[in-house]
N, C-alpha and C positions, 0 to 999 in steps of 0.2 A: 539766118542769113549766112552763106558760105563765103568766106574770103578768098581772094585771088590768091594763087600760089606765090606770085612775086610780093604781095603785100606780107603774107606769112613769112617769106624769106627776109624781109625788112624787119619785121618783129623779131625773128630769130637772131639776126646780127646784132640788134639792140641788146637782147637777152645775153649774147655771148660776151658783150662788152660790159654791160652794167651788172648783171647777175653772177656770171661765171668768172668775170675778170680775165678772160683769154687774152693773150697778147695779140697784137695788131696781125702778126704773120699767121696765127692760128685762125683768127677771124677771116682774113683774106683767103687763106687755103680752103677752109670749110665752105665759105661763100662759093668759091670756083668750083668746088666738088658738087655742090647742091645745084649750083646753076647749070652745071654739065647735065646733071640728072634731069632738071626740069626740063631743059631743052630736048633731052632725049624723049621724055614721055610725051611732051607736046608734039614732037615729030610724029608720034604715033596716035595723035588726037585726043590726048588725054589733057584736060585742063582743070581738073579738080582733084583736090587731095583724095578725096573718098573714092575715086575712080582708081586709084594705084593699088595693084594687087601684088601678091607674092610673085606671080608669073612675070609681071613687069620687072620686078627687081631682079630675077633670076635672068631675064633677057638682058638687062643692063649690064650685069655682071659678064655676060657672054660678049656683049658690044666692048667692054672695056678691055676684055682679053684680046678680041679681033683686032683692036687698034693697038696692040702691042704694049699695053701698060704693064709694067712690072707687077707681080703679085703683092708687093708691098704697097704699091700705089693704088692697087684695086682695094687692098684692106683699108687704107685711109679713106678712099672714097666712101667705102660702105660705112666706115665708122663716122664719117661725117653725116652721112644720111641717118644712121641710127640715132645720133645725138639731136638732129634735127626733129625726127620722128619722136623722140622722148619728150622734146619741147611741145610738139603738137598735141600728144596724147595728155600730158600734164595740164595743158591750158584748154583741153576741150575742143581743139580744132580738128582732131581725128578720133575715130572711136576704135580703131583697131590697128594693129602693127603688122604691115606687110613683110616686115624683117624678121619677124618671129620664126625661128627655125632656119634661117638661111645661114649658111656657112660660110666663113671667110675662105679665100683661096690658100692653100698650103704654101707656106714659105719654103723656098729651097735653101737648105743650109749649105754654106760653103765649107768645104774641109780646109782647114788651116794647112798652109804650105809648111813643109818641114824644112827649116832653115838650117838644119845640120847637115853637113854633107859627109858621105863616107870616103875616105881616102885609102888608097891601097899602100901599104908600107912594106 
């Protein structure tokens, strides 16, 4: 019997607290990220973990970019989903990893400002 996605999220939240000892803020952020992803795939008619494919992950990354999330926020969202998927695989709730081979968006590196000023003498 396949468990509901929201049930799996509840199990994952418990795992983050009890097994990984994640701080509350991390558990909360990961839960929000995964809930956003679950809502996204549900809006496309997907209700089971086994129906999620690499194509849906790629589409979700484009969606996050389209709503103007910063590359660092997109990376955190994908990291949250990767951690969730590792939990699913480790516990037998998923058989394959749709995140395998998915690359995170490149971070834009800021050039430090030069604080020395040139003065003419």
